[in-house]
Structure formats: C-alpha cells, structure tokens
C-alpha positions in Angstrom: 2.4 16.6 -1.8 -1.2 16.0 -0.9 -2.4 16.5 -4.1 -0.1 14.2 -5.4 -1.4 11.2 -3.1 -4.9 11.7 -3.7 -4.2 11.6 -7.9 -2.4 8.2 -6.9 -5.4 7.3 -5.1 -7.9 8.0 -7.7 -5.7 6.5 -10.3 -6.5 3.4 -8.2 -9.7 3.9 -7.9 -9.8 4.7 -4.2 -12.5 7.3 -4.1 -15.0 6.4 -2.3 -16.1 8.3 0.9 -14.8 7.2 4.3 -13.0 4.6 2.1 -9.2 6.1 3.5 -7.3 4.9 6.9 -4.3 7.4 7.0 -1.7 7.1 8.8 1.1 9.9 8.5 5.0 9.4 10.4 6.9 12.7 10.9 6.4 14.9 7.9 3.9 12.3 6.3 1.9 13.2 9.7 2.2 16.9 7.9 1.2 15.4 4.4 -1.8 13.2 6.4 -3.1 16.6 8.1 -3.4 18.6 4.6 -5.3 15.6 2.8 -7.0 15.6 5.4 -8.4 19.2 5.4 -8.4 18.8 1.5 -10.8 16.0 1.2 -12.2 15.0 4.6 -15.4 13.1 3.4 -12.7 10.6 2.3 -11.0 9.8 5.2 -12.2 6.9 7.7 -9.6 6.9 9.9 -6.5 9.7 10.6 -3.7 8.4 12.5 -0.6 11.2 13.3 2.4 9.9 14.3 5.4 11.7 16.1 4.4 15.3 14.3 3.4 18.4 13.9 0.7 20.6 12.9 3.5 23.6 13.5 6.8 23.8 14.5 7.1 25.6 17.6 10.6 25.9 20.0 9.9 23.5 23.0 13.4 23.5 23.9 14.5 27.1 24.6 16.2 29.4 22.3 19.5 28.4 22.6 19.2 24.5 21.9 16.8 25.3 18.9 19.1 27.8 17.2 22.1 24.9 17.6 19.8 22.1 16.8 19.3 24.1 13.3 22.7 25.0 12.4 23.9 21.1 13.1 21.8 19.8 10.7 23.4 21.6 7.9 27.3 21.4 8.7 29.3 19.4 7.2 30.5 16.4 9.3 32.2 12.7 9.0 30.0 10.3 8.1 30.3 8.6 11.7 29.4 11.9 13.8 26.4 12.5 11.3 25.0 8.9 11.8 25.8 9.0 15.2 23.4 12.7 15.9 20.9 10.9 13.6 20.6 8.4 16.1 20.5 10.6 19.2 17.7 12.8 17.4 15.1 9.8 16.1 15.6 6.8 18.7 15.6 6.8 22.3 19.1 5.5 24.0 17.3 2.1 25.7 15.7 1.5 22.2 19.6 1.8 20.5 21.1 -0.7 23.4 18.5 -3.3 23.2 19.8 -6.3 21.1 18.7 -6.4 17.7 15.4 -7.4 17.1 15.8 -9.3 13.9 19.3 -10.7 15.6 21.6 -9.8 12.6 23.4 -7.2 14.5 25.0 -6.4 17.8 22.5 -4.2 18.7 19.1 -2.3 17.3 22.0 1.1 17.2 24.1 -0.9 15.3 21.9 -2.1 12.1 20.5 1.5 12.4 23.7 2.6 11.6 24.7 0.0 8.8 21.0 0.9 7.2 22.3 4.3 7.5 25.7 3.9 5.8 23.7 1.7 2.9 20.9 4.2 2.4 24.0 6.9 2.1 26.1 5.6 -0.5 23.1 5.7 -2.7 24.3 9.2 -4.1 21.0 9.3 -6.5 18.5 8.4 -4.6 20.0 9.7 -1.1 21.1 13.8 -2.0 21.6 16.9 -0.2 19.1 18.8 -2.3 16.9 16.7 -0.8 17.4 16.6 2.4 17.4 20.5 2.1 14.3 20.5 0.7 12.5 18.0 3.1 13.8 20.1 5.8 12.2 23.5 4.5 8.9 21.1 4.0 8.3 20.6 7.0 9.5 23.9 8.5 7.1 25.7 6.5 3.9 23.3 7.2 1.4 25.1 9.2 -2.0 24.1 10.4 -3.7 26.7 12.7 -5.8 25.8 15.6 -8.6 27.0 13.3 -7.8 24.3 10.5 -7.2 21.8 13.3 -11.2 22.5 14.4 -12.6 22.2 11.1 -10.0 18.9 10.1 -11.6 17.6 13.7 -15.2 18.9 12.8 -15.3 17.2 9.2 -13.3 14.2 9.7 -15.1 13.3 13.0 -12.9 13.4 16.2 -13.6 10.0 17.0 -11.6 8.7 13.4 -8.3 11.1 15.1 -5.5 9.5 17.3 -2.4 11.2 18.0 0.7 9.3 18.7 3.9 10.0 20.6 7.2 9.2 22.3 8.3 11.4 25.4 11.7 11.1 24.3 11.0 12.3 21.0 14.4 14.9 19.7 12.9 15.8 16.7 9.5 16.6 17.1 9.1 16.7 21.0 5.9 15.4 22.4 4.5 19.0 23.7 3.7 19.0 19.6 1.3 16.0 20.5 -0.2 17.7 22.8 -1.0 21.3 20.8 -2.4 18.9 17.9 -4.8 17.1 20.6 -6.1 20.5 22.0 -6.4 21.9 18.2 -8.3 18.9 17.2 -10.7 19.1 19.6 -9.4 17.3 22.7 -9.3 14.4 24.4 -13.2 14.9 26.0 -14.2 15.5 22.4 -13.2 11.9 21.1 -9.5 12.5 19.7 -7.3 9.9 21.0 -3.8 10.5 22.2 -1.4 7.7 22.7 2.0 8.5 24.5 4.6 6.3 24.6 7.0 7.0 27.8 10.0 6.6 27.0 10.3 6.0 23.1 11.6 8.5 20.5 10.3 10.0 17.1 10.1 5.8 15.0 7.4 4.7 17.3 6.8 2.0 14.4 10.5 0.9 14.8 10.7 1.1 18.8 7.6 -0.4 19.7 6.6 -2.6 16.8 4.2 -4.6 17.9 2.3 -2.3 20.2 2.5 -0.2 17.3 0.8 -2.7 15.0 -1.6 -3.3 17.5 -2.9 0.1 18.2 -3.1 0.9 14.4 -5.5 -2.3 13.6 -7.3 -1.8 16.4 -8.0 2.1 15.5 -8.6 1.0 12.1 -11.2 -2.0 12.7 -12.9 0.8 15.2 -13.4 3.0 12.3 -14.2 1.1 9.9 -17.2 0.1 12.3 -18.4 3.6 13.0 -18.7 3.7 8.7 -20.1 0.7 8.2 -22.7 2.2 10.5 -23.3 5.2 9.4 
C-alpha cells in the first residue's frame, strides 16, 4: 500500500525532497511508517496517530484472545455497532451532544453513519474487513528499522499521537514507537490525549487540527531553512 501511495504521488508530480507531510491514522500510520522507511528523503513531516510499529499484547492473554475472537464472530448489527463504538471511542465522547447538532449524542451519529456504511454491500465487505485486519496484524517494524526511520527522516520531523483509552491499539504502543524512533530526548514529539480513544481527529477535532497545523508549519520552516 505504501508503494501504491507513492505511485499516486508520483503521478501528481509530488516528487521533490522534503515535500510530503504524512499523517497516518491507525492502519494508515502503519502505511506511513513503511513510506518513511522506503523513501525517507521525501518526508517533510511524519505524524503517526493511534498506530503501532507492531502489535503486542498489552492487556493480558485472556482479554487479548477474547478481543480477537470477537472480531470474527457473526452477531446482530446493533451488537456489532455497540462493540465498535466501545473499541474506538471514549465513553465521554460518545455521551457528549452531537458536535454537528443533528443527533442527540456523538454515539448516535456514529451509529447512524455505521448503519449507512454497512448497507453498502459492495463498498463494505467482510473480505475487505478481514484483509485489513490481517494487514494490520502482519505489520512489523523492528526497533532497528524505526531507528533507521528516525535517522533518515529526522527525529524533529516526527510526532506520535495517541489516546489513553484507545481500546483498538492501546497507548503502550505509542511508547514503543517513540522509544524505538529515538525518544523525546532526541527530538521525537509525543502528544498523549488523556481520556480519549482511537479516533482523535473526531474526539479532539479542533485541538488535533491545531497540533497538526503547527507541526506542519514547524517542519516546513525547517525544510526551507535547510
């Protein structure tokens, strides 16, 4: 998928050094790591959000096994949606009034969107879901590979963002990423959102957008100065 992304960028003519500001969320963050590993000189900034270098068991054997099994057991639609909501959002966000004002709560809005998405039987398929789960499970970047990314991209161009109640990819994965990339003491930025879940760009819209914009501006200035 990283190669496919580069092909699109090449077609657009975005081929200069330090031109790409990459923001990867969840599995997108895994693809972003691969892009940075393959062609680090093209990366102007790298934001890794709610993602992992490799999936490790941080919740204990029994809970980890139960979570993985539950992903593939056929269940009623309302049960599936309730489970997804609990995995990717914080309870506080789900209970807050709908940010766009058309539903009672954020949780109600997500449920409506999820139902509409799943009615698209061609766009949302079980095969696609399983393929994504397998791809994420197989993603692996070693400590040495992440060190290479940090060296080649530049640690002051990398930030890691995560929520403390992310039940999809737990927050210790952010600590692993930051450590293996070289650590905050070497310039890697770490932003932890207390009490927030997996989808930070929804749970913290304004703050997330502000932090990303500031980081892009900072890294753009570094590129212009070099």
